C-alpha positions in Angstrom: 0.0 0.0 0.0 2.9 2.3 0.7 6.7 2.4 0.1 8.9 2.6 -3.0 6.4 0.7 -5.2 3.1 1.5 -3.7 1.0 -0.5 -6.1 -1.2 -2.1 -3.4 -3.7 0.7 -3.6 -4.0 0.1 -7.4 -4.3 -3.6 -7.3 -6.5 -4.2 -4.2 -9.7 -3.2 -6.1 -9.0 -5.8 -8.8 -8.5 -8.6 -6.2 -11.7 -7.5 -4.5 -13.5 -7.8 -7.8 -12.1 -11.3 -8.2 -13.2 -12.4 -4.7 -16.7 -11.1 -5.4 -16.9 -13.0 -8.7 -15.6 -16.2 -7.1 -18.0 -16.1 -4.2 -20.9 -15.5 -6.6 -20.0 -18.5 -8.7 -21.7 -21.6 -7.3 -19.4 -23.9 -9.3 -16.3 -22.8 -7.4 -15.9 -23.9 -3.8 -19.6 -24.6 -3.1 -20.4 -24.1 0.5 -17.3 -21.9 1.1 -16.6 -18.1 0.9 -13.2 -16.6 0.1 -12.1 -13.9 2.5 -9.1 -11.7 1.8 -7.2 -9.9 4.7 -5.2 -7.0 3.4 -2.0 -5.9 5.2 0.5 -3.2 4.2 4.0 -4.4 3.8 5.3 -0.9 2.8 7.6 -2.7 0.2 9.9 -3.5 3.2 11.1 -7.0 4.0 11.1 -6.5 7.7 7.6 -5.0 7.8 6.3 -7.8 5.6 7.7 -10.5 7.9 6.2 -8.7 10.9 2.7 -8.5 9.6 2.8 -12.1 8.4 3.8 -13.3 11.9 1.0 -11.3 13.4 -1.6 -13.0 11.2 -0.1 -16.5 11.7 -0.1 -16.2 15.5 -3.6 -14.9 15.4 -5.3 -18.2 16.2 -8.9 -17.0 15.6 -8.7 -18.3 12.1 -6.4 -20.5 10.0 -4.9 -18.9 7.0 -5.1 -21.0 3.8 -2.6 -19.2 1.5 -0.5 -16.0 1.3 -1.0 -13.7 -1.7 1.9 -11.3 -2.3 4.0 -9.4 -1.7 4.2 -7.1 -4.6 7.8 -6.2 -4.1 10.4 -8.8 -4.5 12.2 -7.8 -1.2 9.0 -8.6 0.7 8.4 -11.9 -1.1 12.0 -13.0 -0.4 11.7 -12.3 3.3 8.3 -14.0 3.8 8.6 -16.9 1.4 11.7 -18.2 3.2 9.5 -18.6 6.4 5.9 -19.2 5.2 6.7 -22.7 4.0 7.5 -23.7 7.6 3.8 -23.2 8.3 3.0 -25.4 5.3 1.6 -22.4 3.4 1.6 -21.8 -0.3 2.7 -18.2 -1.2 1.8 -16.7 -4.6 2.9 -13.3 -5.9 1.4 -11.2 -8.7 4.5 -9.1 -9.5 7.7 -10.1 -7.6 10.2 -10.7 -10.4 13.5 -11.2 -8.5 15.5 -14.2 -10.1 16.3 -15.3 -6.6 12.7 -16.4 -6.0 13.2 -19.1 -8.6 15.5 -21.0 -6.1 13.4 -23.9 -4.9 15.8 -24.7 -2.0 15.2 -21.3 -0.5 11.6 -20.9 -1.5 10.1 -24.4 -1.8 6.5 -23.4 -2.0 6.5 -20.1 -3.8 4.7 -19.3 -7.1 4.2 -16.1 -9.1 2.1 -14.9 -11.9 5.1 -13.2 -13.5 8.3 -14.3 -15.1 11.5 -13.4 -13.2 13.6 -10.5 -14.4 16.2 -12.9 -15.8 13.6 -14.3 -18.2 13.5 -11.0 -20.0 17.1 -11.7 -21.1 15.4 -13.7 -23.8 14.0 -10.5 -25.3 17.3 -8.7 -25.0 19.2 -11.5 -26.7 16.5 -11.8 -29.4 16.9 -8.1 -30.2 20.7 -8.5 -30.4 20.3 -11.5 -32.8 17.7 -9.7 -34.9 19.7 -6.6 -35.5 23.2 -8.2 -35.4 24.4 -6.3 -32.3 27.5 -8.1 -31.1 28.7 -5.4 -28.7 26.6 -4.1 -25.8 27.1 -2.4 -22.4 25.0 -2.9 -19.3 24.0 -0.5 -16.5 21.9 -1.6 -13.5 20.9 -0.4 -10.1 22.8 -2.3 -7.4 19.9 -4.4 -6.0 19.4 -8.1 -6.2 16.5 -7.9 -8.6 18.7 -6.4 -11.3 22.2 -7.6 -10.3 21.4 -11.3 -10.7 19.4 -10.7 -13.9 22.5 -8.9 -15.4 24.8 -11.6 -14.3 22.7 -14.2 -16.1 22.5 -11.9 -19.2 26.3 -11.6 -19.3 26.7 -15.4 -19.2 24.1 -16.0 -21.9 25.4 -13.2 -24.1 29.0 -14.5 -24.0 27.7 -17.9 -25.1 26.3 -16.2 -28.2 29.6 -14.4 -28.9 28.2 -11.0 -27.8 30.9 -8.8 -26.3 30.1 -7.0 -23.1 31.9 -3.7 -23.5 31.2 -2.5 -20.0 29.2 -3.7 -17.0 28.4 -0.7 -14.8 26.3 -0.7 -11.6 25.3 2.2 -9.3 23.6 2.9 -6.0 22.6 6.5 -6.0 23.9 8.8 -8.7 24.6 7.1 -12.1 26.6 10.0 -13.6 30.0 8.5 -13.6 28.7 5.1 -14.8 26.9 6.7 -17.8 30.0 8.6 -18.6 32.1 5.4 -18.5 29.8 3.8 -20.9 30.1 6.7 -23.3 33.9 6.6 -23.1 33.7 2.9 -24.0 31.9 3.7 -27.2 28.9 1.5 -26.5 25.8 2.2 -28.6 23.5 -0.6 -27.4 22.8 -0.3 -23.6 20.9 -2.8 -21.5 19.5 -1.2 -18.4 17.9 -2.4 -15.1 16.7 0.0 -12.5 13.6 1.2 -10.7 11.6 4.2 -12.0 13.2 6.8 -9.7 16.7 5.8 -10.8 15.5 5.6 -14.5 14.8 9.3 -14.4 18.3 10.0 -13.1 19.9 7.7 -15.8 18.1 9.3 -18.7 18.6 12.9 -17.4 22.4 12.1 -17.4 22.0 10.4 -20.8 20.6 13.7 -22.1 23.5 15.7 -20.7 25.9 13.2 -22.3 24.0 13.3 -25.6 23.6 9.5 -25.4 20.2 9.3 -27.1 18.8 9.7 -30.6 19.6 7.9 -33.8 22.9 6.3 -32.7 21.8 4.9 -29.4 19.5 2.1 -28.2 18.4 1.7 -24.6 16.5 -1.4 -23.5 15.1 -1.2 -19.9 12.2 -2.7 -17.9 8.8 -1.7 -19.4 6.7 -2.2 -16.3 7.2 1.4 -15.2 4.1 3.5 -14.7 2.8 5.4 -17.7 4.6 8.6 -18.6 7.2 8.0 -15.8 9.7 10.4 -17.5 7.2 13.2 -17.0 6.9 12.8 -13.3 8.3 15.8 -11.4 11.5 14.8 -9.7 13.6 17.3 -7.7 16.6 14.9 -7.8 17.2 15.6 -11.6 18.1 18.8 -13.4 16.2 18.1 -16.7 13.1 19.6 -18.0 10.1 17.5 -19.1 11.0 18.3 -22.8 14.6 17.2 -22.3 13.4 14.0 -20.7 11.0 13.4 -23.6 14.0 13.8 -26.0 16.2 11.4 -24.0 13.5 8.7 -23.8 12.1 8.9 -27.3 12.8 5.6 -29.0 13.4 3.8 -25.7 12.6 0.0 -25.7 11.0 -1.7 -22.7 10.0 -5.2 -21.9 7.0 -6.5 -20.0 5.4 -9.8 -19.2 2.3 -10.4 -21.4 0.4 -13.7 -20.8 -1.1 -13.6 -24.3 0.1 -11.8 -27.5 -3.1 -10.0 -28.1 -6.7 -10.0 -26.7 -8.1 -10.9 -30.0 -6.3 -14.3 -29.9 -7.2 -15.2 -26.3 -9.7 -17.8 -25.4 -12.5 -16.9 -23.0 -11.2 -16.6 -19.5 -12.4 -18.9 -16.7 -14.2 -15.9 -15.2 -15.9 -15.1 -18.5 -14.3 -11.6 -18.6 -12.0 -10.1 -21.2 -9.3 -7.7 -20.1 -11.1 -4.8 -21.5 -14.3 -5.7 -19.7 -12.3 -6.1 -16.5 -10.8 -2.6 -17.0 -14.3 -1.1 -17.4 -15.5 -2.7 -14.2 -12.4 -1.5 -12.4 -12.9 2.0 -13.6 -16.5 1.9 -12.5 -15.5 0.6 -9.1 -12.6 3.0 -8.5 -13.7 6.0 -10.5 -10.3 6.2 -12.2 -10.6 7.1 -15.9 -6.8 7.2 -16.7 -5.7 4.0 -15.0 -2.4 4.1 -17.0 -1.2 6.9 -14.6 -1.6 4.5 -11.6 1.4 2.7 -10.1 1.3 -0.9 -11.0 -1.6 -0.5 -13.5 -0.1 -3.2 -15.8 -0.5 -5.8 -13.1 -4.3 -5.3 -12.7 -5.2 -8.3 -14.8 -2.6 -10.5 -12.9 -3.9 -9.4 -9.5 -7.4 -10.4 -10.7 -6.2 -13.8 -12.0 -4.2 -14.6 -8.9 -7.4 -14.9 -6.8 -9.0 -17.2 -9.4 -5.8 -19.3 -9.3 -6.1 -19.6 -5.6 -9.8 -20.5 -5.7 -9.4 -23.1 -8.5 -6.5 -24.7 -6.6 -8.4 -24.8 -3.4 -11.4 -26.2 -5.2 -9.3 -29.0 -6.8 -7.6 -29.8 -3.6 -10.9 -30.0 -1.7 -12.2 -32.6 -4.3 -9.0 -34.7 -3.8 -9.3 -34.5 0.0 -13.0 -35.7 -0.3 -11.8 -38.8 -2.1 -9.4 -39.8 0.8 -10.3 -42.5 3.3 -11.5 -41.1 5.6 -12.6 -38.1 3.5 -11.2 -34.7 4.5 -12.2 -31.1 3.7 -10.3 -28.0 2.9 -11.9 -26.6 6.0 -9.9 -29.1 8.1 -6.6 -27.5 7.0 -4.5 -26.7 10.1 -1.1 -26.2 8.6 -0.8 -29.9 7.9 1.7 -31.3 5.5 -0.7 -33.6 3.7 -3.0 -30.9 2.5 -0.3 -28.5 1.5 1.5 -31.1 -0.6 -1.8 -31.8 -2.5 -2.3 -28.1 -3.0 1.3 -27.7 -4.2 0.9 -30.5 -6.8 -2.4 -29.0 -8.0 -0.9 -25.5 -8.6 2.3 -27.0 -10.2 0.2 -28.8 -12.8 -2.7 -26.5 -13.3 -3.5 -24.6 -16.5 -6.3 -22.2 -17.0 -7.2 -19.2 -19.1 -7.1 -16.0 -17.1 -8.0 -12.5 -18.0 -4.3 -11.8 -18.4 -3.9 -14.9 -20.6 -3.0 -18.6 -20.1 -1.7 -19.4 -16.6 0.9 -22.1 -16.4 3.9 -22.5 -14.1 7.4 -23.8 -14.6 9.1 -26.3 -12.2 10.6 -23.3 -10.3 7.2 -21.7 -9.8 7.5 -19.0 -12.5 4.7 -18.3 -15.0 5.1 -19.1 -18.6 3.8 -16.5 -21.0 4.7 -13.9 -23.7 7.4 -11.3 -23.3 6.3 -8.2 -25.0 8.7 -5.6 -26.4 7.5 -2.0 -26.4 8.9 1.3 -27.7 8.2 4.9 -26.7 7.3 6.7 -30.0 6.7 10.4 -29.7 5.8 10.1 -26.1 3.5 7.1 -26.5 4.4 3.6 -25.2 3.4 1.2 -28.0 3.9 -2.6 -28.4 6.2 -3.5 -31.3 6.8 -7.2 -30.8 6.6 -10.3 -28.6 8.6 -13.4 -27.7 6.6 -16.6 -27.2 8.1 -18.6 -24.3 5.1 -21.0 -24.2 5.3 -22.6 -27.6 9.0 -23.2 -27.4 9.9 -20.5 -30.0 11.3 -18.1 -27.5 14.5 -17.4 -29.3 13.0 -15.0 -31.8 10.8 -11.9 -31.9 7.4 -11.9 -33.5 6.6 -8.6 -35.2 3.4 -9.5 -37.0 0.4 -7.7 -35.5 2.3 -5.0 -33.8 3.4 -1.4 -34.5 6.5 -1.1 -36.6 9.7 0.1 -34.8 10.6 3.7 -35.5 14.3 4.2 -36.0 15.3 7.9 -35.6 18.1 7.4 -38.1 15.9 5.4 -40.5 17.6 2.1 -39.8 18.9 0.2 -36.7 22.1 1.8 -35.4 25.4 0.0 -35.4 26.3 -1.6 -32.1 29.6 0.1 -31.7 31.7 2.8 -33.3 33.7 1.5 -36.2 37.2 0.9 -34.9 40.1 1.7 -37.2 43.8 1.4 -36.6 45.7 4.7 -36.9 49.3 3.5 -37.5 51.5 6.3 -36.1 54.2 5.9 -38.7 56.6 8.5 -40.0 55.1 10.0 -43.0 57.0 9.8 -46.2 57.4 13.6 -46.7 58.8 13.9 -43.2 61.2 11.0 -43.8 62.4 12.4 -47.1 62.9 15.8 -45.5 65.0 14.2 -42.7 67.0 12.3 -45.3 67.7 15.4 -47.3 69.0 17.2 -44.3 71.0 14.2 -43.4 72.6 14.1 -46.9 73.3 17.8 -46.6 75.0 17.3 -43.3 77.1 14.4 -44.7 78.0 16.5 -47.7 79.2 19.3 -45.4 81.2 16.7 -43.4 82.8 15.4 -46.6 83.7 18.9 -47.7 85.4 19.5 -44.4 87.1 16.1 -44.8 88.4 17.0 -48.3 89.6 20.3 -47.1 91.3 18.7 -44.1 93.1 16.1 -46.3 94.0 18.6 -49.1 95.5 21.2 -46.8 96.9 18.9 -44.1 100.5 20.2 -44.7 99.5 23.8 -44.3 100.8 25.1 -41.0 97.4 26.1 -39.5 95.9 22.8 -40.5 98.8 20.7 -39.5 98.9 22.2 -36.0 95.2 21.2 -35.5 96.0 17.4 -35.8 94.4 16.6 -39.2 94.3 12.8 -38.5 92.2 13.3 -35.4 90.0 15.8 -37.2 89.4 13.1 -39.8 88.1 10.8 -37.1 85.9 13.5 -35.8 84.4 14.0 -39.3 83.8 10.3 -39.7 81.9 10.3 -36.4 79.8 13.2 -37.6 78.9 11.3 -40.8 77.9 8.3 -38.7 75.6 10.6 -36.7 74.0 11.9 -39.9 73.4 8.3 -41.1 71.7 7.5 -37.9 69.0 10.1 -38.8 68.2 8.1 -41.9 67.9 4.8 -40.0 65.8 6.6 -37.4 63.2 7.6 -40.1 62.8 4.1 -41.6 59.4 2.9 -40.3 57.0 0.1 -40.9 55.2 2.1 -43.5 58.1 1.5 -45.9 59.6 -1.7 -44.7 58.7 -4.9 -42.8 58.9 -5.4 -39.1 61.9 -7.7 -39.5 63.9 -5.0 -41.4 62.5 -2.3 -39.0 64.1 -3.9 -36.0 67.5 -4.0 -37.7 67.2 -0.3 -38.6 66.5 0.4 -34.9 69.7 -1.5 -33.9 71.7 0.2 -36.7 70.5 3.6 -35.6 71.7 3.0 -32.0 75.1 1.7 -33.2 75.8 4.5 -35.6 74.7 7.2 -33.1 76.6 5.9 -30.1 79.8 5.2 -32.0 79.5 8.4 -34.0 79.2 10.5 -30.8 82.2 8.8 -29.3 84.3 9.3 -32.4 83.4 13.0 -32.8 83.6 14.2 -29.2 86.3 11.7 -28.2 88.6 13.0 -31.0 87.9 16.6 -30.1 88.6 16.1 -26.4 91.7 14.0 -27.0 93.3 16.9 -28.8 92.4 19.2 -26.0 93.9 16.7 -23.6 97.2 16.8 -25.5 97.3 20.6 -25.2 96.4 20.2 -21.5 99.3 17.8 -20.9 101.8 20.0 -22.7 101.0 23.5 -21.5 99.8 22.7 -17.9 102.5 20.1 -17.1 104.3 21.0 -13.9 107.8 20.2 -15.1 109.8 21.8 -17.9 110.6 18.4 -19.3 109.8 17.9 -22.9 106.5 16.0 -23.5 105.8 13.6 -26.4 102.1 13.0 -27.1 101.7 11.4 -30.5 98.6 11.0 -32.6 98.7 7.3 -32.2 98.0 7.7 -28.5 95.0 9.9 -29.1 93.7 7.5 -31.7 94.0 4.7 -29.1 92.0 6.7 -26.6 89.2 7.2 -29.1 89.4 3.5 -30.0 88.9 2.7 -26.3 85.7 4.7 -26.2 84.4 3.0 -29.3 85.3 -0.4 -27.9 83.4 0.5 -24.7 80.3 1.5 -26.7 80.5 -1.7 -28.8 80.8 -3.8 -25.7 77.7 -2.3 -24.2 75.8 -2.7 -27.5 76.8 -6.4 -27.9 75.8 -7.2 -24.3 72.5 -5.4 -24.9 71.9 -7.5 -28.0 72.8 -10.8 -26.2 71.1 -10.2 -22.8 68.2 -8.0 -23.7 67.6 -8.0 -27.4 65.5 -5.3 -29.0 62.2 -6.4 -30.4 59.3 -4.7 -32.3 56.4 -3.7 -30.0 53.0 -2.1 -30.7 51.7 0.5 -28.2 48.0 1.3 -28.4 47.1 4.9 -27.5 43.8 6.5 -26.4 41.0 6.1 -28.8 40.0 9.2 -30.8 36.5 9.8 -32.3 36.5 11.0 -35.8 35.4 14.7 -35.9 33.4 14.2 -39.1 31.8 10.9 -38.3 31.3 10.0 -34.7 30.6 6.4 -35.7 34.3 5.9 -36.4 36.9 5.7 -33.7 40.6 5.6 -34.4 43.1 3.7 -32.2 46.6 5.1 -32.4 49.2 2.4 -32.7 52.9 3.2 -32.4 55.3 0.6 -33.6 58.5 1.0 -31.6 61.7 -0.9 -30.9 62.1 -1.8 -27.3 63.7 -4.2 -24.9 62.6 -5.2 -21.4 65.4 -3.3 -19.6 66.0 -0.7 -22.3 66.0 2.2 -19.8 69.1 0.8 -18.1 71.1 0.4 -21.3 70.2 3.9 -22.5 71.1 5.1 -19.0 74.6 3.5 -19.4 75.2 5.6 -22.6 73.9 8.7 -20.9 76.4 8.2 -18.1 79.3 7.5 -20.4 78.6 10.3 -22.8 77.7 12.7 -20.0 81.0 12.0 -18.3 82.8 12.5 -21.6 81.1 15.9 -22.0 82.0 16.9 -18.5 85.6 15.8 -19.1 85.7 17.8 -22.3 84.3 20.9 -20.5 87.0 20.5 -17.9 89.8 20.3 -20.4 88.4 23.3 -22.3 88.4 25.3 -19.0 92.0 24.2 -18.1 93.4 25.2 -21.5 91.5 28.4 -22.0 94.6 30.6 -21.6 96.7 28.7 -24.2 96.7 31.5 -26.9 97.6 29.5 -30.0 94.5 29.6 -32.2 95.7 27.0 -34.6 96.5 24.6 -31.8 94.0 25.2 -29.1 90.2 24.6 -29.7 89.2 25.2 -26.1 86.8 28.0 -26.8 85.1 26.1 -29.6 84.9 23.0 -27.5 83.1 24.9 -24.8 80.6 26.1 -27.4 80.1 22.6 -28.7 79.5 21.1 -25.2 77.1 23.9 -24.4 75.1 23.3 -27.6 75.0 19.5 -27.1 73.9 19.8 -23.4 71.1 22.3 -24.1 69.7 20.3 -27.0 69.9 17.1 -25.1 68.2 18.5 -22.0 65.4 19.7 -24.2 65.1 16.6 -26.5 65.7 13.6 -24.2 62.8 14.1 -21.7 60.4 15.2 -24.3 61.1 12.3 -26.7 60.3 9.8 -24.0 56.8 11.2 -23.4 56.0 12.4 -26.9 53.7 9.8 -28.6 53.1 11.4 -32.0 55.5 9.5 -34.2 56.2 12.3 -36.7 56.8 15.0 -34.1 59.0 12.6 -32.1 61.1 11.9 -35.2 61.4 15.6 -36.2 62.5 16.5 -32.6 65.1 13.7 -32.3 66.4 14.1 -35.8 66.6 17.9 -35.5 68.5 17.6 -32.2 71.1 15.1 -33.8 71.4 17.2 -36.9 71.9 20.5 -35.1 74.3 19.1 -32.5 76.4 17.5 -35.2 76.3 20.4 -37.7 77.0 23.0 -35.0 79.9 21.0 -33.7 81.5 20.5 -37.1 81.0 24.1 -38.2 82.3 25.6 -34.9 85.5 23.4 -35.2 86.2 23.6 -38.9 84.9 27.0 -40.2 87.6 28.9 -38.1 90.3 26.7 -39.6 89.1 27.4 -43.1 89.0 31.1 -42.2 92.6 31.0 -40.8 93.8 29.1 -43.8 92.3 31.7 -46.1 93.9 34.5 -44.1 97.4 33.0 -43.8 97.8 31.6 -47.3 97.7 35.0 -49.2 100.2 36.5 -46.8 102.6 33.5 -47.2 102.4 33.7 -51.0 103.4 37.3 -50.8 106.4 36.5 -48.4 107.6 33.7 -50.7 107.9 36.1 -53.7 109.9 38.7 -51.7 112.2 36.6 -49.5 115.3 34.5 -50.2 115.1 31.4 -48.1 118.9 30.9 -47.9 119.6 34.1 -46.1 116.8 34.0 -43.4 117.7 33.9 -39.8 121.3 32.6 -40.2 122.7 34.9 -37.6 123.7 37.7 -40.1 120.7 40.0 -40.1 122.3 42.3 -42.7 121.8 39.6 -45.4 118.0 39.6 -45.0 116.2 41.1 -47.9 112.9 41.6 -46.2 112.6 43.2 -42.8 108.8 42.7 -42.9 109.0 38.9 -42.3 111.6 39.4 -39.6 109.3 41.7 -37.7 106.5 39.2 -38.2 108.6 36.3 -36.8 109.8 38.3 -33.9 106.3 39.0 -32.8 105.4 35.4 -33.2 108.4 34.2 -31.2 107.7 36.6 -28.4 104.1 35.2 -28.3 105.4 31.7 -28.0 108.2 32.6 -25.5 106.2 31.6 -22.4 105.5 28.1 -23.8 108.9 27.2 -25.3 112.4 26.3 -24.1 114.9 29.0 -25.0 118.7 28.9 -25.8 121.2 31.7 -25.9 120.1 34.9 -27.4 120.2 35.0 -31.1 121.4 38.3 -32.6 120.7 40.7 -29.8 118.0 40.4 -27.1 115.6 38.3 -29.2 115.3 34.6 -28.0 115.9 31.9 -30.6 113.2 29.4 -31.2 114.6 26.0 -30.2 113.1 23.0 -32.0 110.6 21.3 -29.6 108.4 19.6 -32.1 108.9 16.3 -30.3 106.2 17.4 -27.9 103.6 16.9 -30.6 105.1 14.1 -32.6 107.1 14.0 -35.8 107.2 17.0 -38.1 105.1 15.3 -40.7 102.0 14.7 -38.6 102.3 17.3 -35.8 100.1 20.0 -34.5 103.1 22.3 -34.3 106.8 21.9 -34.8 107.8 23.7 -37.9 108.6 27.4 -38.1 106.8 29.6 -40.6 107.8 29.1 -44.2 111.3 30.2 -45.0 112.5 30.2 -41.4 115.3 27.9 -40.3 114.9 26.3 -36.9 
């Protein structure tokens, strides 16, 4: 009568009509009168149990049967106890799947199918419209939770994928949002009316309605339930109409249509019953009443009880000695006869044929309904009586109205978006790589061609050649970095990844190892604490560079043996197409990785970082050595600064940047800039010095006689200009050279000390300017 589903007030007049009709029929229970005692359970299990005990302990009369409750929570509470009094309990509307458990409820029947039976309708729709991906959303109560669990099991047997299974207690906002993120278009719901309004209000806010969405929910809600004023939602009536338009619902229907029904045992049709009901209650619009769709069942349940008692009484009369239904005093013999009668009975009710399963559930028709422009109309039915319950019957019903003109697809079309390096980006990177290699080759040709020129010879051309080769390897790594699965197979791609790592690691060691080794030689000579002559040959420097390369190679070989690189695919967050929201793209990045890759990369970071720190230290220590052709300290500092700045920016970003093309552009640009700036900073000054010195030397050669230069007789010198030039140069070198007795006055003579840099053919310095005798 009261509570969350207060349908008792609606259904009590129908049962009263049935009682009156039964008592007026002399053929049913002659000599007896049916009396009905109404008690309010308030849709509460505890209250229902309390009122049942009050009646059972009232010894003034024996109770014959329990009708109800209407709410499943009441029936579950009372049916677990009523059988201990040997009482049959029958409900007109409790639909919890739990009530089908004969171990817990051994003497319970209902004139309604359990909620799990409606899964037949849901699965029939999925088969009919080829929906193979669905999501479920239900209120967290036993009635819907168990039904959804059964649906998941049956759906998976049919190959239907459950994209998401969401449940809620109060506010369904986050659960609706989750379903939208999953991309589900077919949504199976299970909730009471008050929660249904919250669900569809949120569906309106999330735009989860219309041509692209299908909702299937219970259809036994009261008429126009979406129009009921509800302070718990923030949607207008018009918004709720839009969200629920096209909504599908399912209800239990004992017979597909009134026209096909046989005359009921009472002689009434459903329309005649409704007319009598309206006359009795004065309600014209019964569709607005809570539980109105159970009026016919509540009428038939009294006829079922009367027919069962009548048949039981006849059986008792045939016993020896004969017994009467009036003798019932909660005895087992009578109740077992009554139980067998109900289990096997079949009769035509106002609501349709009444027949029970072995679990006490009623067989019947499951009707599918749709809200079309605010009107709830039947569109199909599933027949569970004739054994054809695996398909929907559309004949004789209103056609389904699809807002998009056709059934929507069950899921957004998934497409793979391979995040490969686009061909124009790769070609651009290759072009710049070739330009860089061409520049390095030009520097290499210059270095070889002019290796005997003083300013070039003093800069260790052999070591410079190694540096240039290292730069070329770095440029080549850019090409390998851009080779992706869009232009090659995965097998070749993994080898390109390995080649990229080898070329870049060894190229870095060759380039910067060579540069720093030269600076180390200058440091050893000009900052040595003794005045002893130092000999640091090119071979020693080349050996130091070879050690660095060997260390890199050892790490790379161990990496390949212990933790080999393999091709992996990383799936990113799905993205909905802006032009067609039926299409969703899944970004897929194909990368080369190993399990412990971070440790191997960290090893190179440590080694190369220490190398850069060591180079910066040498550059600082030799910053005061003022021999431009010999000392690259200033340039090394610039190179180290450039590499560190670029690395600090690139390395962290490249680890988190998922877009393949941007990642490639960033890494390739960093390698190209670091390599190009390093080579230009080191070699462009040498080209400039060579261009400045060579014209002056050519002029000196044409005006000077080599046989008379600096022999001790200054009067024989034809050109005083070169003498003044040499004096200035010797004074500049004075602090860094060993001096002998004065030569011709107070000027120091330049003693040969080329052994400090090696032989005169491959030394940084060791020969005097052209035309000067040592």
